[in-house]
C-alpha positions as a Markdown table, in Angstrom:
| # | Residue | x | y | z |
|---|---|---|---|---|
| 1 | Met | -3.2 | -26.9 | -33.3 |
| 2 | Asp | -6.3 | -28.2 | -31.4 |
| 3 | Thr | -8.9 | -27.6 | -34.1 |
| 4 | Thr | -12.6 | -28.4 | -34.1 |
| 5 | Thr | -12.0 | -31.2 | -36.6 |
| 6 | Arg | -9.2 | -32.8 | -34.6 |
| 7 | Arg | -11.0 | -32.5 | -31.3 |
| 8 | Leu | -14.0 | -34.4 | -32.7 |
| 9 | Ala | -11.7 | -37.0 | -34.3 |
| 10 | Thr | -9.9 | -37.5 | -31.0 |
| 11 | Phe | -13.1 | -38.0 | -29.1 |
| 12 | Ala | -14.4 | -40.5 | -31.8 |
| 13 | Ile | -11.2 | -42.6 | -31.7 |
| 14 | Glu | -10.1 | -42.4 | -28.1 |
| 15 | Thr | -13.4 | -43.0 | -26.4 |
| 16 | Arg | -13.4 | -46.5 | -25.1 |
| 17 | His | -16.4 | -48.8 | -24.9 |
| 18 | Glu | -16.4 | -48.5 | -21.2 |
| 19 | Asp | -16.4 | -44.7 | -21.4 |
| 20 | Ile | -19.9 | -44.8 | -23.0 |
| 21 | Pro | -22.5 | -44.7 | -20.2 |
| 22 | Glu | -24.5 | -47.9 | -19.7 |
| 23 | Ala | -27.8 | -46.0 | -20.4 |
| 24 | Val | -26.4 | -44.9 | -23.8 |
| 25 | Arg | -25.1 | -48.4 | -24.5 |
| 26 | Arg | -28.5 | -49.9 | -23.7 |
| 27 | Ser | -30.2 | -47.4 | -26.1 |
| 28 | Ala | -27.5 | -48.3 | -28.7 |
| 29 | Arg | -28.2 | -52.0 | -28.5 |
| 30 | Leu | -31.9 | -51.3 | -29.0 |
| 31 | Leu | -31.2 | -49.0 | -31.9 |
| 32 | Leu | -28.9 | -51.5 | -33.5 |
| 33 | Leu | -31.6 | -54.2 | -33.2 |
| 34 | Asp | -34.1 | -51.8 | -34.8 |
| 35 | Thr | -31.7 | -51.0 | -37.7 |
| 36 | Leu | -31.1 | -54.7 | -38.4 |
| 37 | Gly | -34.9 | -55.2 | -38.6 |
| 38 | Cys | -35.4 | -52.3 | -40.9 |
| 39 | Ala | -32.9 | -53.9 | -43.3 |
| 40 | Ile | -34.3 | -57.4 | -43.1 |
| 41 | Gly | -37.8 | -56.2 | -43.6 |
| 42 | Ala | -36.9 | -54.6 | -46.9 |
| 43 | Val | -35.3 | -57.7 | -48.5 |
| 44 | Gly | -38.5 | -58.8 | -50.3 |
| 45 | Thr | -39.5 | -55.4 | -51.7 |
| 46 | Asp | -38.7 | -54.4 | -55.3 |
| 47 | Pro | -35.8 | -52.2 | -54.3 |
| 48 | Gly | -34.6 | -54.9 | -52.0 |
| 49 | Leu | -34.6 | -57.5 | -54.7 |
| 50 | Ala | -32.6 | -55.0 | -56.9 |
| 51 | Val | -30.0 | -54.8 | -54.1 |
| 52 | Arg | -29.7 | -58.6 | -54.1 |
| 53 | Arg | -29.2 | -58.6 | -57.9 |
| 54 | Met | -26.6 | -55.9 | -57.7 |
| 55 | Val | -24.7 | -57.8 | -55.0 |
| 56 | Gln | -24.7 | -60.8 | -57.3 |
| 57 | Arg | -23.3 | -58.6 | -60.1 |
| 58 | Asn | -20.6 | -57.2 | -57.8 |
| 59 | Gly | -19.4 | -60.6 | -56.9 |
| 60 | Ile | -20.6 | -63.3 | -54.5 |
| 61 | Gly | -18.0 | -64.7 | -52.1 |
| 62 | Gly | -16.3 | -62.8 | -49.3 |
| 63 | Pro | -16.2 | -62.2 | -45.6 |
| 64 | Ala | -19.3 | -60.1 | -45.1 |
| 65 | Ser | -23.0 | -60.8 | -45.1 |
| 66 | Val | -25.9 | -59.1 | -46.7 |
| 67 | Leu | -28.6 | -59.2 | -44.1 |
| 68 | Gly | -31.5 | -61.5 | -44.6 |
| 69 | Thr | -30.3 | -62.8 | -48.0 |
| 70 | Gly | -27.7 | -65.6 | -47.3 |
| 71 | Gln | -25.4 | -63.7 | -49.6 |
| 72 | Lys | -21.7 | -63.2 | -48.8 |
| 73 | Thr | -19.6 | -60.6 | -50.5 |
| 74 | Ser | -16.9 | -58.1 | -50.1 |
| 75 | Val | -16.7 | -55.6 | -47.2 |
| 76 | Ala | -17.4 | -52.6 | -49.4 |
| 77 | Thr | -20.4 | -54.3 | -51.2 |
| 78 | Ala | -21.9 | -55.5 | -47.9 |
| 79 | Ala | -21.6 | -52.1 | -46.4 |
| 80 | Trp | -23.4 | -50.6 | -49.3 |
| 81 | Ala | -26.1 | -53.3 | -49.4 |
| 82 | Asn | -26.9 | -53.2 | -45.7 |
| 83 | Gly | -26.9 | -49.4 | -45.6 |
| 84 | Arg | -29.2 | -49.3 | -48.6 |
| 85 | Leu | -31.6 | -52.0 | -47.3 |
| 86 | Gly | -31.8 | -50.2 | -43.9 |
| 87 | Asn | -33.5 | -47.1 | -45.4 |
| 88 | Ile | -35.7 | -48.6 | -48.2 |
| 89 | Leu | -38.9 | -48.9 | -46.1 |
| 90 | Asp | -38.2 | -45.4 | -44.5 |
| 91 | Ile | -39.0 | -47.0 | -41.1 |
| 92 | Asp | -35.5 | -46.4 | -39.7 |
| 93 | Glu | -34.6 | -44.0 | -37.0 |
| 94 | Cys | -34.5 | -40.2 | -37.6 |
| 95 | Tyr | -32.8 | -37.7 | -35.4 |
| 96 | Lys | -34.9 | -34.4 | -35.3 |
| 97 | Val | -35.7 | -34.8 | -39.0 |
| 98 | Gln | -32.0 | -34.0 | -39.4 |
| 99 | Gly | -31.2 | -37.2 | -41.2 |
| 100 | His | -30.7 | -41.0 | -40.9 |
| 101 | His | -27.4 | -42.0 | -39.2 |
| 102 | Ala | -27.8 | -45.5 | -37.9 |
| 103 | Gln | -28.0 | -47.6 | -41.1 |
| 104 | Ala | -24.8 | -46.2 | -42.6 |
| 105 | Ser | -22.9 | -46.5 | -39.3 |
| 106 | Leu | -24.1 | -50.1 | -38.8 |
| 107 | Gly | -23.7 | -51.2 | -42.5 |
| 108 | Thr | -20.0 | -50.3 | -42.4 |
| 109 | Ala | -19.3 | -51.4 | -38.9 |
| 110 | Leu | -21.0 | -54.8 | -39.3 |
| 111 | Ala | -19.1 | -55.6 | -42.6 |
| 112 | Leu | -15.7 | -54.8 | -41.0 |
| 113 | Ser | -16.5 | -56.6 | -37.8 |
| 114 | Glu | -17.4 | -59.8 | -39.8 |
| 115 | Glu | -14.2 | -59.5 | -41.8 |
| 116 | Gln | -12.1 | -59.2 | -38.6 |
| 117 | Gly | -14.1 | -61.7 | -36.5 |
| 118 | Gly | -14.6 | -58.8 | -34.1 |
| 119 | Asn | -16.5 | -58.8 | -30.9 |
| 120 | Gly | -19.8 | -57.3 | -30.0 |
| 121 | Ala | -18.4 | -54.6 | -27.7 |
| 122 | Asp | -16.2 | -53.1 | -30.4 |
| 123 | Leu | -19.1 | -53.3 | -32.9 |
| 124 | Leu | -21.4 | -51.4 | -30.4 |
| 125 | Ala | -18.8 | -48.8 | -29.7 |
| 126 | Ala | -18.1 | -48.1 | -33.4 |
| 127 | Phe | -21.8 | -48.0 | -34.1 |
| 128 | Thr | -22.5 | -45.6 | -31.2 |
| 129 | Leu | -19.6 | -43.2 | -32.0 |
| 130 | Gly | -20.5 | -43.2 | -35.6 |
| 131 | Phe | -24.0 | -42.1 | -34.8 |
| 132 | Glu | -22.8 | -39.4 | -32.4 |
| 133 | Val | -20.5 | -37.9 | -35.1 |
| 134 | Gly | -23.4 | -37.9 | -37.6 |
| 135 | Val | -25.6 | -36.0 | -35.2 |
| 136 | Arg | -22.9 | -33.6 | -34.3 |
| 137 | Leu | -22.3 | -32.8 | -37.9 |
| 138 | Gly | -26.0 | -32.2 | -38.3 |
| 139 | Asn | -25.8 | -29.8 | -35.3 |
| 140 | Phe | -22.8 | -28.1 | -36.9 |
| 141 | Leu | -25.0 | -27.4 | -40.0 |
| 142 | Ser | -27.7 | -25.7 | -37.8 |
| 143 | Pro | -31.0 | -27.4 | -38.7 |
| 144 | Arg | -33.7 | -24.8 | -37.9 |
| 145 | Val | -37.1 | -23.5 | -38.9 |
| 146 | Thr | -37.0 | -20.7 | -41.5 |
| 147 | Val | -39.3 | -17.7 | -41.2 |
| 148 | Asp | -40.9 | -15.3 | -43.6 |
| 149 | Glu | -41.0 | -11.5 | -43.5 |
| 150 | Gln | -43.8 | -11.6 | -40.9 |
| 151 | Gly | -41.8 | -13.9 | -38.7 |
| 152 | Arg | -44.0 | -16.9 | -39.4 |
| 153 | Thr | -42.6 | -20.4 | -40.0 |
| 154 | Lys | -42.2 | -21.1 | -43.7 |
| 155 | Gly | -39.9 | -24.1 | -43.8 |
| 156 | Trp | -37.0 | -26.1 | -42.5 |
| 157 | Thr | -33.4 | -25.9 | -43.4 |
| 158 | Gly | -30.1 | -27.7 | -42.7 |
| 159 | Leu | -28.5 | -30.6 | -44.5 |
| 160 | Val | -31.1 | -33.3 | -44.4 |
| 161 | Gly | -30.1 | -36.8 | -45.1 |
| 162 | Pro | -27.3 | -36.9 | -47.6 |
| 163 | Gly | -24.3 | -35.9 | -45.6 |
| 164 | Gln | -24.3 | -37.1 | -42.0 |
| 165 | Gly | -24.4 | -40.8 | -42.8 |
| 166 | Val | -21.1 | -40.6 | -44.7 |
| 167 | His | -19.4 | -39.2 | -41.6 |
| 168 | Ala | -21.1 | -41.7 | -39.3 |
| 169 | Ala | -19.9 | -44.6 | -41.4 |
| 170 | Cys | -16.4 | -43.1 | -41.7 |
| 171 | Thr | -16.1 | -42.8 | -37.9 |
| 172 | Ala | -17.3 | -46.4 | -37.3 |
| 173 | Ala | -14.9 | -47.7 | -40.0 |
| 174 | Ser | -11.9 | -45.6 | -38.7 |
| 175 | Arg | -12.3 | -47.1 | -35.2 |
| 176 | Leu | -12.4 | -50.6 | -36.5 |
| 177 | Ile | -9.5 | -50.3 | -38.9 |
| 178 | Gly | -7.3 | -48.9 | -36.1 |
| 179 | Ala | -7.0 | -45.3 | -37.5 |
| 180 | Thr | -5.4 | -42.6 | -35.4 |
| 181 | Pro | -7.3 | -39.3 | -34.6 |
| 182 | Ala | -5.1 | -37.5 | -37.2 |
| 183 | Glu | -6.2 | -40.1 | -39.8 |
| 184 | Leu | -9.9 | -39.7 | -38.9 |
| 185 | Ala | -9.5 | -35.9 | -39.1 |
| 186 | Asp | -8.1 | -36.4 | -42.6 |
| 187 | Ala | -10.9 | -38.9 | -43.4 |
| 188 | Phe | -13.5 | -36.2 | -42.5 |
| 189 | Gly | -12.1 | -34.2 | -45.4 |
| 190 | Asn | -12.4 | -37.2 | -47.7 |
| 191 | Cys | -16.1 | -37.6 | -46.7 |
| 192 | Ala | -16.9 | -34.4 | -48.6 |
| 193 | Gln | -16.0 | -36.2 | -51.8 |
| 194 | Tyr | -18.7 | -38.8 | -51.1 |
| 195 | Met | -21.6 | -36.5 | -50.1 |
| 196 | Val | -24.6 | -35.6 | -52.2 |
| 197 | Gly | -23.9 | -32.0 | -53.2 |
| 198 | Arg | -27.2 | -30.5 | -52.4 |
| 199 | Asp | -30.5 | -31.4 | -50.8 |
| 200 | Trp | -32.9 | -32.5 | -53.5 |
| 201 | Ser | -36.0 | -32.1 | -51.4 |
| 202 | Arg | -37.1 | -28.9 | -53.2 |
| 203 | Gln | -37.1 | -30.8 | -56.5 |
| 204 | Trp | -39.1 | -33.5 | -54.9 |
| 205 | Gly | -41.7 | -31.0 | -53.9 |
| 206 | Arg | -42.4 | -30.3 | -57.5 |
| 207 | Asp | -43.0 | -34.0 | -58.5 |
| 208 | Thr | -45.5 | -36.6 | -57.3 |
| 209 | Asp | -43.8 | -39.4 | -59.2 |
| 210 | Leu | -40.6 | -39.5 | -57.2 |
| 211 | Gly | -38.9 | -42.3 | -58.9 |
| 212 | Thr | -37.7 | -45.3 | -57.0 |
| 213 | Phe | -34.7 | -43.6 | -55.4 |
| 214 | Lys | -34.8 | -41.1 | -52.5 |
| 215 | Tyr | -32.7 | -38.0 | -52.5 |
| 216 | Ala | -29.6 | -39.9 | -51.3 |
| 217 | Asp | -28.5 | -43.5 | -51.4 |
| 218 | Thr | -27.9 | -44.5 | -47.7 |
| 219 | Gly | -25.9 | -47.5 | -49.0 |
| 220 | Trp | -23.6 | -45.0 | -50.8 |
| 221 | Asn | -23.3 | -43.1 | -47.4 |
| 222 | Ala | -22.1 | -46.4 | -45.8 |
| 223 | Gln | -19.7 | -47.3 | -48.6 |
| 224 | Gly | -18.5 | -43.7 | -49.1 |
| 225 | Gly | -17.6 | -43.4 | -45.4 |
| 226 | Leu | -15.7 | -46.7 | -45.6 |
| 227 | Met | -13.8 | -45.5 | -48.6 |
| 228 | Ala | -13.0 | -42.2 | -46.9 |
| 229 | Ala | -11.6 | -44.0 | -43.9 |
| 230 | Trp | -9.6 | -46.4 | -46.1 |
| 231 | His | -8.1 | -43.6 | -48.2 |
| 232 | Ala | -7.0 | -41.7 | -45.1 |
| 233 | Arg | -5.4 | -44.9 | -43.7 |
| 234 | Glu | -3.4 | -45.0 | -46.9 |
| 235 | Gly | -2.3 | -41.4 | -46.6 |
| 236 | Ile | -4.8 | -40.0 | -49.1 |
| 237 | Arg | -6.7 | -37.0 | -47.7 |
| 238 | Gly | -9.1 | -34.3 | -48.8 |
| 239 | Ile | -9.4 | -30.8 | -47.2 |
| 240 | Arg | -7.5 | -30.7 | -43.9 |
| 241 | Asp | -9.5 | -29.6 | -40.8 |
| 242 | Ile | -12.6 | -29.3 | -42.9 |
| 243 | Phe | -14.9 | -28.3 | -40.0 |
| 244 | Asp | -12.6 | -25.3 | -39.4 |
| 245 | Thr | -13.2 | -23.9 | -42.9 |
| 246 | Asp | -16.3 | -22.5 | -44.7 |
| 247 | Ser | -16.3 | -25.5 | -47.1 |
| 248 | Tyr | -19.8 | -26.7 | -46.1 |
| 249 | Ala | -21.3 | -23.2 | -46.2 |
| 250 | Gln | -20.0 | -22.8 | -49.8 |
| 251 | Val | -21.3 | -26.1 | -51.0 |
| 252 | Phe | -24.6 | -26.2 | -49.1 |
| 253 | Gln | -26.0 | -22.7 | -49.6 |
| 254 | Gly | -28.1 | -21.3 | -46.8 |
| 255 | Val | -26.3 | -23.4 | -44.1 |
| 256 | Ile | -25.1 | -21.6 | -41.1 |
| 257 | Leu | -22.1 | -23.3 | -39.5 |
| 258 | Asp | -22.0 | -23.7 | -35.8 |
| 259 | Pro | -18.7 | -25.3 | -34.6 |
| 260 | Gly | -19.7 | -24.8 | -31.0 |
| 261 | Ala | -22.7 | -27.1 | -31.5 |
| 262 | Met | -20.5 | -29.8 | -32.9 |
| 263 | Leu | -18.4 | -29.9 | -29.7 |
| 264 | Ala | -21.0 | -29.0 | -27.1 |
| 265 | Lys | -20.7 | -31.2 | -24.0 |
| 266 | Leu | -18.5 | -33.6 | -25.9 |
| 267 | Gly | -18.3 | -36.9 | -23.9 |
| 268 | Ser | -20.8 | -35.8 | -21.3 |
| 269 | Glu | -24.0 | -35.5 | -23.4 |
| 270 | Trp | -24.9 | -38.2 | -25.8 |
| 271 | Tyr | -27.4 | -37.8 | -28.6 |
| 272 | Leu | -28.2 | -41.4 | -29.5 |
| 273 | Pro | -30.8 | -41.9 | -26.8 |
| 274 | Gly | -32.6 | -38.9 | -28.2 |
| 275 | Thr | -33.2 | -40.2 | -31.7 |
| 276 | Ser | -36.7 | -41.1 | -32.8 |
| 277 | Ile | -37.7 | -44.7 | -33.5 |
| 278 | Lys | -40.1 | -44.9 | -36.4 |
| 279 | Phe | -43.1 | -47.2 | -36.1 |
| 280 | Trp | -44.6 | -46.5 | -39.5 |
| 281 | Pro | -42.8 | -46.8 | -42.9 |
| 282 | Cys | -43.1 | -43.3 | -44.2 |
| 283 | Cys | -41.3 | -39.9 | -44.1 |
| 284 | Arg | -40.8 | -38.6 | -40.5 |
| 285 | Trp | -42.6 | -35.4 | -41.3 |
| 286 | Ile | -45.8 | -37.5 | -41.8 |
| 287 | His | -45.6 | -39.1 | -38.3 |
| 288 | Tyr | -46.7 | -36.1 | -36.3 |
| 289 | Ala | -50.2 | -35.8 | -37.9 |
| 290 | Leu | -50.3 | -39.6 | -38.2 |
| 291 | Thr | -49.7 | -39.9 | -34.4 |
| 292 | Ala | -52.7 | -37.7 | -33.8 |
| 293 | Phe | -54.8 | -39.7 | -36.3 |
| 294 | Asp | -53.8 | -43.1 | -34.8 |
| 295 | Gln | -54.5 | -42.0 | -31.2 |
| 296 | Leu | -57.8 | -40.6 | -32.3 |
| 297 | Leu | -58.9 | -43.8 | -33.9 |
| 298 | Arg | -57.8 | -45.8 | -30.8 |
| 299 | Arg | -59.4 | -43.5 | -28.3 |
| 300 | His | -62.8 | -43.6 | -30.0 |
| 301 | Ala | -62.6 | -47.1 | -31.4 |
| 302 | Leu | -63.3 | -45.8 | -34.9 |
| 303 | Arg | -63.6 | -48.5 | -37.6 |
| 304 | Ala | -62.5 | -47.9 | -41.2 |
| 305 | Glu | -66.0 | -48.3 | -42.6 |
| 306 | Glu | -67.3 | -45.5 | -40.3 |
| 307 | Ile | -64.8 | -42.9 | -41.6 |
| 308 | Glu | -66.4 | -40.4 | -43.9 |
| 309 | Ser | -63.5 | -37.9 | -44.2 |
| 310 | Ile | -60.0 | -37.3 | -42.7 |
| 311 | Glu | -58.2 | -34.0 | -42.5 |
| 312 | Leu | -54.6 | -34.0 | -41.4 |
| 313 | Arg | -53.1 | -30.6 | -40.4 |
| 314 | Ser | -49.4 | -30.2 | -40.0 |
| 315 | Phe | -46.3 | -28.1 | -40.9 |
| 316 | Pro | -46.3 | -25.3 | -43.5 |
| 317 | Met | -44.6 | -27.5 | -46.2 |
| 318 | Ile | -47.6 | -29.9 | -46.2 |
| 319 | Pro | -49.1 | -28.7 | -49.6 |
| 320 | Tyr | -46.1 | -30.1 | -51.5 |
| 321 | Pro | -47.5 | -32.5 | -54.2 |
| 322 | Arg | -45.3 | -35.3 | -52.9 |
| 323 | Phe | -47.2 | -35.3 | -49.6 |
| 324 | Ala | -50.7 | -34.5 | -50.7 |
| 325 | Asp | -51.3 | -36.8 | -53.7 |
| 326 | Asp | -54.3 | -39.1 | -52.9 |
| 327 | Gly | -54.0 | -41.3 | -56.0 |
| 328 | Asp | -52.4 | -44.7 | -56.3 |
| 329 | Pro | -48.7 | -44.3 | -55.4 |
| 330 | Pro | -46.7 | -45.1 | -58.5 |
| 331 | Asn | -44.0 | -46.8 | -56.5 |
| 332 | Leu | -42.8 | -47.6 | -53.0 |
| 333 | Val | -40.8 | -44.3 | -52.6 |
| 334 | Ala | -43.8 | -42.2 | -53.6 |
| 335 | Ala | -46.0 | -44.2 | -51.1 |
| 336 | Thr | -43.6 | -43.4 | -48.2 |
| 337 | Phe | -44.0 | -39.7 | -48.9 |
| 338 | Ser | -47.8 | -39.7 | -49.1 |
| 339 | Phe | -49.9 | -38.6 | -46.2 |
| 340 | Pro | -53.1 | -40.1 | -47.7 |
| 341 | His | -51.4 | -43.5 | -48.2 |
| 342 | Ala | -50.0 | -43.6 | -44.6 |
| 343 | Ala | -53.4 | -42.6 | -43.2 |
| 344 | Ala | -55.2 | -45.2 | -45.3 |
| 345 | Met | -52.9 | -47.9 | -44.0 |
| 346 | Val | -53.4 | -46.9 | -40.4 |
| 347 | Ala | -57.2 | -46.7 | -40.9 |
| 348 | Leu | -57.3 | -50.1 | -42.5 |
| 349 | Gly | -55.1 | -51.7 | -39.8 |
| 350 | Val | -52.4 | -52.8 | -42.2 |
| 351 | Pro | -49.3 | -54.0 | -40.2 |
| 352 | Ala | -46.6 | -51.4 | -40.4 |
| 353 | Gly | -43.9 | -52.7 | -42.7 |
| 354 | Pro | -43.5 | -54.0 | -46.3 |
| 355 | Glu | -47.2 | -55.0 | -46.4 |
| 356 | Trp | -48.0 | -51.2 | -46.8 |
| 357 | Phe | -46.5 | -51.5 | -50.3 |
| 358 | Ser | -48.2 | -54.7 | -51.5 |
| 359 | Asp | -50.1 | -54.6 | -54.8 |
| 360 | Glu | -53.4 | -54.8 | -52.8 |
| 361 | Asn | -52.5 | -51.8 | -50.7 |
| 362 | Met | -51.0 | -49.7 | -53.5 |
| 363 | Arg | -53.7 | -50.4 | -56.1 |
| 364 | Gly | -56.5 | -52.1 | -54.3 |
| 365 | Glu | -60.0 | -50.6 | -54.1 |
| 366 | Ala | -60.1 | -50.4 | -50.2 |
| 367 | Ala | -56.9 | -48.5 | -49.9 |
| 368 | Arg | -57.8 | -46.3 | -52.9 |
| 369 | Ala | -61.1 | -45.3 | -51.4 |
| 370 | Met | -59.6 | -44.5 | -48.1 |
| 371 | Arg | -56.8 | -42.4 | -49.6 |
| 372 | Arg | -59.5 | -40.3 | -51.4 |
| 373 | Lys | -61.0 | -39.4 | -48.0 |
| 374 | Val | -57.8 | -37.7 | -46.9 |
| 375 | Arg | -57.2 | -34.0 | -47.2 |
| 376 | Leu | -54.2 | -31.9 | -45.9 |
| 377 | Ala | -54.1 | -28.5 | -44.4 |
| 378 | Asn | -51.7 | -26.3 | -42.5 |
| 379 | Glu | -51.9 | -26.3 | -38.7 |
| 380 | Pro | -52.1 | -22.6 | -37.8 |
| 381 | Lys | -50.2 | -23.2 | -34.5 |
| 382 | Gly | -47.2 | -24.3 | -36.5 |
| 383 | Tyr | -46.7 | -20.8 | -38.0 |
| 384 | Asp | -45.3 | -19.7 | -34.6 |
| 385 | Pro | -41.5 | -20.7 | -34.6 |
| 386 | Ala | -41.6 | -20.9 | -30.8 |
| 387 | Thr | -44.0 | -23.9 | -30.9 |
| 388 | Trp | -41.4 | -26.1 | -32.5 |
| 389 | Gly | -39.5 | -26.5 | -29.3 |
| 390 | Leu | -35.9 | -26.1 | -30.6 |
| 391 | Glu | -35.0 | -23.8 | -27.7 |
| 392 | Gln | -35.9 | -26.6 | -25.4 |
| 393 | Gln | -33.6 | -29.0 | -27.3 |
| 394 | Val | -36.5 | -31.0 | -28.7 |
| 395 | Leu | -38.4 | -31.0 | -32.0 |
| 396 | Lys | -42.2 | -30.4 | -32.0 |
| 397 | Val | -44.2 | -30.3 | -35.2 |
| 398 | Pro | -47.7 | -29.0 | -34.2 |
| 399 | Ser | -50.2 | -31.3 | -35.9 |
| 400 | Arg | -53.8 | -32.2 | -35.8 |
| 401 | Ala | -56.3 | -34.9 | -37.1 |
| 402 | Val | -59.9 | -34.2 | -37.7 |
| 403 | Val | -62.1 | -37.2 | -38.6 |
| 404 | Arg | -65.7 | -37.2 | -39.7 |
| 405 | Ala | -67.5 | -40.4 | -38.6 |
| 406 | Arg | -70.7 | -41.5 | -36.9 |
| 407 | Gly | -72.3 | -38.2 | -38.0 |
| 408 | Arg | -69.9 | -36.0 | -36.0 |
| 409 | Glu | -66.4 | -34.7 | -36.0 |
| 410 | Phe | -63.6 | -36.1 | -33.8 |
| 411 | Glu | -60.4 | -34.1 | -33.3 |
| 412 | Leu | -57.0 | -34.6 | -31.7 |
| 413 | Glu | -53.7 | -32.7 | -31.8 |
| 414 | Ser | -50.2 | -33.8 | -31.2 |
| 415 | Asp | -46.9 | -31.9 | -31.1 |
| 416 | Phe | -44.8 | -35.0 | -31.0 |
| 417 | Ala | -44.7 | -38.2 | -33.0 |
| 418 | Leu | -44.8 | -41.8 | -31.7 |
| 419 | Gly | -41.2 | -42.9 | -31.2 |
| 420 | Asp | -40.0 | -39.5 | -30.0 |
| 421 | Ser | -38.0 | -39.8 | -26.7 |
| 422 | Trp | -38.8 | -36.5 | -25.1 |
| 423 | Glu | -41.1 | -35.7 | -22.2 |
| 424 | Gly | -44.6 | -35.2 | -23.5 |
| 425 | Ala | -44.3 | -37.6 | -26.4 |
| 426 | Pro | -46.4 | -40.7 | -26.7 |
| 427 | Arg | -44.9 | -43.5 | -24.6 |
| 428 | Tyr | -43.2 | -46.5 | -26.1 |
| 429 | Gly | -41.0 | -49.1 | -24.5 |
| 430 | Glu | -38.2 | -51.5 | -25.3 |
| 431 | Gln | -40.7 | -54.3 | -26.0 |
| 432 | Asp | -42.3 | -52.2 | -28.7 |
| 433 | Val | -39.0 | -52.0 | -30.5 |
| 434 | Val | -38.3 | -55.7 | -30.1 |
| 435 | Asp | -41.8 | -56.5 | -31.4 |
| 436 | Lys | -41.1 | -54.2 | -34.4 |
| 437 | Phe | -37.9 | -56.2 | -35.1 |
| 438 | Arg | -39.7 | -59.5 | -34.9 |
| 439 | Arg | -42.4 | -58.2 | -37.3 |
| 440 | Met | -39.8 | -57.1 | -39.8 |
| 441 | Ala | -37.7 | -60.3 | -39.5 |
| 442 | Arg | -40.7 | -62.6 | -39.8 |
| 443 | Thr | -41.4 | -61.3 | -43.3 |
| 444 | Leu | -38.7 | -63.7 | -44.6 |
| 445 | Ala | -40.5 | -66.8 | -43.4 |
| 446 | Pro | -43.8 | -65.9 | -41.7 |
| 447 | Met | -44.9 | -69.5 | -41.2 |
| 448 | Ser | -41.6 | -71.0 | -39.9 |
| 449 | Ser | -41.3 | -71.8 | -36.2 |
| 450 | Arg | -37.6 | -72.5 | -36.8 |
| 451 | Trp | -37.1 | -69.0 | -38.1 |
| 452 | Asp | -39.0 | -67.6 | -35.2 |
| 453 | Ala | -36.5 | -69.4 | -32.9 |
| 454 | Arg | -33.6 | -67.8 | -34.8 |
| 455 | Ile | -35.2 | -64.4 | -34.4 |
| 456 | Asp | -35.4 | -65.0 | -30.7 |
| 457 | Glu | -31.7 | -66.0 | -30.7 |
| 458 | Ala | -30.8 | -62.8 | -32.6 |
| 459 | Val | -32.8 | -60.6 | -30.1 |
| 460 | Asp | -31.0 | -62.2 | -27.2 |
| 461 | Met | -27.6 | -61.7 | -28.8 |
| 462 | Val | -28.1 | -58.1 | -29.6 |
| 463 | Met | -29.5 | -57.2 | -26.2 |
| 464 | Ala | -26.4 | -58.8 | -24.7 |
| 465 | Leu | -24.1 | -57.7 | -27.5 |
| 466 | Glu | -21.0 | -57.1 | -25.3 |
| 467 | Ser | -20.9 | -60.8 | -24.4 |
| 468 | Val | -20.7 | -61.8 | -28.1 |
| 469 | Gly | -17.2 | -62.9 | -28.8 |
| 470 | Asp | -17.5 | -63.0 | -32.5 |
| 471 | Val | -20.0 | -60.9 | -34.5 |
| 472 | Arg | -20.2 | -63.6 | -37.1 |
| 473 | Ala | -22.4 | -65.6 | -34.7 |
| 474 | Leu | -25.0 | -62.8 | -34.9 |
| 475 | Thr | -24.9 | -62.6 | -38.7 |
| 476 | Arg | -25.3 | -66.4 | -38.9 |
| 477 | Ala | -28.4 | -66.2 | -36.7 |
| 478 | Leu | -29.8 | -63.7 | -39.2 |
| 479 | Asp | -29.0 | -65.7 | -42.3 |
| 480 | Pro | -32.1 | -67.7 | -43.5 |
| 481 | Ala | -29.8 | -69.9 | -45.5 |
| 482 | Cys | -28.0 | -71.3 | -42.5 |
């Protein structure tokens, strides 16, 4: 029987590299470069150093690299480590605030490609198809605005973050290990065993000290997807034809399943080019008001010392304590979910990356004083569900920045965030993504001209990835120990 699950699996396995349109492949190369940079930029953070120690504990020596560390380890451990590193800074892509797909897909695909001595074209195809399946699962789970009794926007629902990455990684792995469509269909059933069982965001909303772990370990997504694929290859399966049952509706209460969305325009419409690149290391929900704030500062050449107060207005969930706290962030994760911290870093001109989480910027007086100037409020326009753009196949989050400076008020609104790909969003180009990668990678050796040359080499390889005969040449270029 031609089920939804099997149709998706057949597409994911039988689509050839050359079947992917060149425009999609170009976007995929750029996204792959961005994802590599996100992982490398996190290596020196406290959570990144913990990843290195855990890799050491799991066993050094193996076919796969941990990006930016010089460590070699097993495929499974490398998939976990690179998937985890890719999300630590929260500066990795985000598709319609549906979740992060790229770091899990790449973490698994890169580890397997290294083990096999695979080529760049196969890596790119696995990464791209993994991403597509992740997004299509998200569409299946119907992310949408929720409304109250008066028809006003009150929140956002759908499975955010924990689940899609597992399926993205599983798809990428299944392609590279030579799985059949039937085996991938079974592997999708296995993925359910590796998913976080609920969205912990509501609990986060009650707590400002978020701990040093997000609601889901993206490294676990990468490793879980790999294990799901390996199990299916060995004939071990979970629920058969899982997308044709109500399993997800039972586990994730409030989810409305939409099988049609999962298969819509399969093979003719690609979602990867529509993902949002993140240019600031913070939760994507923050980026909309932050875009208005950043553009306002640039338009009027406002300096930090001129700013008397900042009001950021955005979506109805903005009063959550995790977003509004203007004190010193207790850790990196709390900082990435703080509107006041993000606004302070932009106002002070701190380069977007790990420097946002230095001791000086987490606990220094300049950052502390600027955070205290930030207040949050709801943007009234956002209470109208029609303003969110979902019927136009985009995502808008009506937001506004109001700054008191020079004895007057400055105000600017933005429906989109920097990094969005849709018409009407602030423009960015390929060079902006390359510059972001360079900035992330340079954190490993900021004063080394030799490392700068290696960064250039890596950029050239990724942007011509199909000509790379052995992916290990790329991971060697990104190894500071070589």
